[in-house]
N, C-alpha and C positions, 0 to 999 in steps of 0.2 A: 435646906434651900438648893444645893448644888445636886444632891441627889434627887429630887422632884424634878430639875431641870433635865439630868439625864432621861428620867423616865419619859418625861415629854418628848424629849428629842428622840428618844427609841420607838414610841408611839409613831411618829411622825415617819420615821424611816421605814417603819414594818407598812405603814399606808402607804407610803410610796412605793414598796415595794410589790404591794397588791395591785395597786394600780398600774404599774407598769406590766407585770403579767397578766392581768388582764385586758390591758391595752394589747399584748401581745395576740392572745387568744381571739380578741376581736378583729385585727388588722390583719391576719394572717392571709394571704391570698384570697383576698376580702374581694376581689373583681372577677375570680374565676366562677363560680356558680353562676348559672343564668338565672335571669329575674324570676321569680313566681309573679303569677299576673299581676297584682295589686301595683308590686313594685314597678312594673312599665306605665300603671297609669298615675302613680306620683310623680314618677322622672319626667313625663311628658308635659304635666301640671307645670313643673318646676321650670320645664325649658319654655313651656309658655310664658312664665313670670320673666325671664329673660329676654323675650321677644316682643313682649307687648306689656309688661310691668305689673301684670295681674296674671293668676291663673286661669286664663280665658281659653277652653278648648276652641278648636277650630270648627267646631258645630255652634258655635256661640254661646254655649253654657259655661257659666262661672262655677268653677269648682271650689267650693266655699269651706272645704274641710281643712282642718289642721294648717290656718297661714303661718304660723312660727315655723312648723315644719319644714313647710315647701319653700318659704323665703329664706332659709337657712340651706336647705338643698340647693335652692337657685344658686346663692353665694357660692358654693362650693363648685358647683357645674360651671361656673365662670372659668375655672383654670383648667377643663376641660370634661367633654362629654364622655365619661367612661363610668362602668357599673363602679368601679371603685369610689370613684368621688361622689358618684350618686347614694353608696351606702354610708358613707365616711361619717355623715352627720348622727346616726344611731349608734355609731361608737361611743362619738362626745357624749350623747344622753346616758347610754350604757354606762359609761366612767361614771358620769355624773350621777347615776342610780346608786354606785357603789357608796361613795362619797356621802350621798343622803343616808345609807343605811347605816354609814359608820357614825353619823351624828345623832341620827335616832337611839342607836344602840347605847349610844355613850349617856343617853338619858336614863338608861336603866341600869347600868353598872360600868365600873371600870374598863373591863374587858370587852364589853358588850359591843362596844363600837367596834375594836379590830376584828374580833371573830365574826361579827355580821358582815363586814366588808369582806371578810376572807370568802367566806361561803357564797356572798354574791356574787363574787367575780369569777367564780369557776362553774356556778350552778347552770346545768346544759342549756335551759330554755333560755336563761339571761345572756347567755354568748350567743345565742341562735337570735335572738332577737334584736341583741346589738349589731347583728350582720346585716340587717335588712333595711332596704331603701324605702321603707315606711315607717309610719307613724306610732306604731305601739309601742315601742321603747319610750317615746317621748310621753305618750298618754300615762304610762305606768310612772314614769318620773314626775310629771305636773300633778297628777292625783295625789301619790303621798306627799310631796313637797307642799301642797295646798295644806293638807291636814297637818302637817308639821310646823308650819308658818302659822296657821290658826291657833296651835296650840301654844307656841312661844307668843301670841299678841298677848295672851294674858297678864305675862310681866312685863311686856314692852308694845307699847301702842304702834310702834312702827311697822312691826311686824303685820299689824292687820292690814294695811295697805299693799304690801308685797303678797299675802296670803291672798286678797283678794283680785288682783292682777294674776295670780296662778292660778285661781279658780276659773277667772274666766277665759283663761287659754286651754284649760282642762275641757271645758265644754264645748268649745271652738275644735278642739282635736278630735273629740268624740262624746256626741249628746250623751252617753252613758254617765257622765260626770255630774251630770245634775243629780245624781242621788246624794254628792256633799251639800247641795241647797240647804235643805233643812237642817242639816248639823250645823252648817256656817249659820244660819239664822238665830238657830239657838243657842250657840256658844258666844255669838256676839252681844246678844239680850243679855245674858246672863252674865258674862265676865269684861265686856269692855264698859265704860267709865264714860259718864255724862252724854254730852252731842255723839260719842263715838256709836252709840247703839243705833243711832238711825242708818250706819251702815247696813244694818241686816236687812234694809229695805232691797236693797242690790241683789243678792243673791236670790231672793223671794221673787222679785219681779223675773228674774231670768228663769225660775221653775214656771211660773206662772206663763211665761211668754212661750216656753219650749215645749211643755209637757204634753199639748195635747198632739204633736204630731208623731211621738213614740207608740202612740197605740196601735198604729197600722204593723209594726214591728213584731207586735208579741201575739203568741198564739195564747187563746183561750181554753185549750185543753189542756188539764190537768195529766192526763195518759201520754201527751205529746211531751210534755215536760219533763215526765220523769224517764222517756225514751231519750231526750237529750242528756239528762243527766248521767244515763249509763255511759253515752258514748263519751262525755268528759272522764267519766271516772276509769273508762278502759285505757286512758291516757296516764293514769296515776299508778301503776301496776309495779313499777320500777321504783316510787318513790312512797311507799306505803311507811317506810320506817320516817321518813320526814314528817307523814300525817300522823303519826305516832308521837312524835317530839314536839309537835305543833300544839297539841291541847295541853300539854302541862305548862309548855312555855308561855303559852296565852294566860293560863291563871297565874304562875309566878310574876309574868309582867305586871297583871292587873294587880296582884298585891304589891307591887313596886311603884306602878305609875299607873293610878286608875283612868284618870282623865284622858291621859295619851293613848292607853290600850284600848280605851273604848272608842275614841275617835280614830281610829287605824282601823280597828276589828267590826266595828257596826256597820259603817258603809260598804266595807269590804263584802262582806256577807251578804246583805242586800243586794248589791250589785250582781254578783254571783250567783243570788236565786233568780236575778232578772236575766241573766244570760241563759239560764236553762230554759226559761218560759219565751226565748227567742224562736220565730219560724225557721231558724237555719240554723245548722251546727257549724262553728267555726273555732278552732283553738284559739287564736288569735284573741277572742272576745274575752276568752276567760284567762289568758295569760296575766293581766293586771295581779291577780291573787298570788301569783309566785311571790311575789315582796314580802307578806306578810306571814307567807308560809315559810320560806328562807329564813325572815328577822326572827320570827318567835322559835322555830328551831335552833337558831344560832344562840339566841338570848339563853336558852334554856342549857344548853353547852356552857354558855360565859357563867351563868349562875353556879354551876356544877364546880367549873373551875375557881370559882372565888372561895368556895366551900371546902372542896377534898383538894385543892394544890395542882402540883403540875403534874401528877398522874394523868389527870384529864388531856394532857397534852397527848398523850399517846391515842387515845380515844379520837381526838381531833385529827391527827395524823392518820388514823385508820380510816376515819369518816371521808377524808378526802381521796384517798389512794384506791380503796378497796370498791367502792361503787364506780371507778374513775373509767374513762374509754383507755386505760392500759392494759384492763383486765376485761371490760365488757364493751367491745367495740360497737354493740347495737343497741343495748339497753342502759347503757351508762348513765349516771346523775351527775358525777363532778365530771370536768374537760381537763385534763391536766395535759394531753397529747393535742395539738393544735388541729383544726379539720379544714376541707377546703369544699365543702358541699351542703347545700340546705339542709334544714330538716326536713325529714321524712313526714311530712304531714298532707294528708289527701284534702285537707280542707284548706291547703294554701298550695294550689298546683303549680308547677314551674310549667314553660314550654319552652324546650330546647331549641334554640334556634342557632346556637352557637357553632354546632357540628355540620351545617350546612355547606356542602363543597362550594368552593369559590365560584367555579363556573356556573353552577344553579343559582347561586346569590346571585349574579350577576345578570343573568336571565331574568329572574325575579323581579329586578329593579328595573329590567327596561320594558317587560311586557306588561301588559292588563293583568292585575291581580286583585282575586276576590278571599277575603278571609270570613272568619268568623268573629273571634277575639283580636280586636284592630290595636291596642296598643303595644301588645309583643311583637305585632310585625312591624309596626312604625317604629320602634325601639331598635330591632336588629336587621331589618331589610328596607322598606318605605313605608310611606302612607300607602294603605291600600287603595285602590280604585272603586271597590266594590266591598259592600260588608251584608252578610246572610244574618238575618236578626234571630236572637236568641233571648232568654230571660237568664241573667246570672246568677241570681239566686233560688231558680226553680218555681218562683213565684208567676204567674201568671205566663205569658209565651213572647214576651220582649221587653226587656230593661234597658237597652241598648240605643233604641232609636229616639231621634229627638226632631221636630219639625222634619221627618223624612228623612233625615240622615243620620250617620251612625254619632253617638254622642262624643266619642274621644277625638274621633280623625276627622269627621265633617265629611265622609266619604258617603256615596249614594246608598241608600239599602236596597236591596233587591232581593227577589224570591225566586227568580227564573234565571235562566241561561242568558248571559250577556252576549251580545254579538263578537263574532270573530274569535281569535285567539286568547287564550288567558290560561292563568295559573289559578289553583285552589289550594289553599291551605287550610286543613281539616285537623285541629289541634283537638285532642281528645277530651280534654276540659269541656270544650264547647259542645261538641258533640254528644257528649253524655247528658247536656242540659235540654239538648232539643226534644220537644214534644213529638208525638207519632205523625203527626200531618208534615212538620217541619222536616223531620227526617225524610220523609217520602219527597219533597221540594227539593231538599239536598242531594238526594238522590240522582234525582232527574239533573240538576246541574252537571255533576261529575259523572254522568252516564256516558258510557264510552271513552273516558279518558284514562290515561296511562298515569300509573304511579312514578312519578320521577324521584322521590326519596321519601325514605319512612325511618322513624326511630320511636322510642316508646312513649313520645309526647304528639308526635303528629304525623300525618301523610301529606305531601303535596303532590296534586295531581296537575296532568299537561291535557289541556283540552286545547283542540284542533278545530 
């Protein structure tokens, strides 16, 4: 009894150390990197919660995505409107993801929990997404928490209610969470007792209610889907060894826990295939799949540890250190040394407005300002006076107009030169989205203007 108590205490001590180190990696200089574009959107939505009680943009549009994330973010912004506090909720959700990996890993083996938590805490994408003022870390957490709670509901019905709450939070964060609905329906019907089977109606109704609008985002072209698959695959060159470990890890996991493995893997693969079929590429859409990838790779190591003993500890050490940023500063897989920059992801572009000279910043705030992507400007400079329209997704010509004003800031939409003197911020993300006729109109707006400032993300023009 005493020996068992010591083992339990040691396991909790190890978990605490893992969480502290994971916290350090995620919190280190958290407010230093500039926001990438969607971080600005979420932060403005949360600031509107503080002002109006709901995430209502000044254009009059309600931002109805990821309510839980934005209300939590709004709470932290009460203590200061800083990039650090805007990103802090994802740090918390990242730590909770490590804890979730621990509990799921323990379902498979004695050492599975600790080893899974260890690799989850230092895997580079887990760290990067846990440092963003955006809800993709929360989506990953709630997606797999919903599955875990559903799995536990077979033996204790109280978990069923929590799993349903988690499921509806998941689909509010990202509509892609609907992939879980059929699994919820079938699991509740098969494993719930008596009147609780009727709870299967709830995820079923959500599926029928939400399924129709999703078709507009998917591509009907197989060639297009294959093209996007190749783009995602290009991001896996540094983790090939994990993909190799992942397959036998799933097989071994299925032998150990068939139902849990099926619930974790089947919807994940279906959703991943669905991501390839979208009309646009964004690494963040496929990020959720990192969880099962790291989990089952870690579980394979835990199975080997329990079979071959302490010799596997050497392999664990080498897997943590050799592919880390201690030796590979650009293509690392595990993060041992903390970082103070965003992940280099062209599908999540940042607009660096933090380095604008103070004198120019003051001029931007006092004179008329025309921008393209407005949330970053509103975040770091001011609410723009005018906004030039473009399509953020590349689909169509304009996705930022709402009732003739900018969807985020409520600023006037214009396609011609405004009167008087004005500044123009031309960020490269937005400029690359302009169609030829839009670029022609934009060039007329900046014709004869001088460049007041330039960095790798944008140019600022002064037009007299």
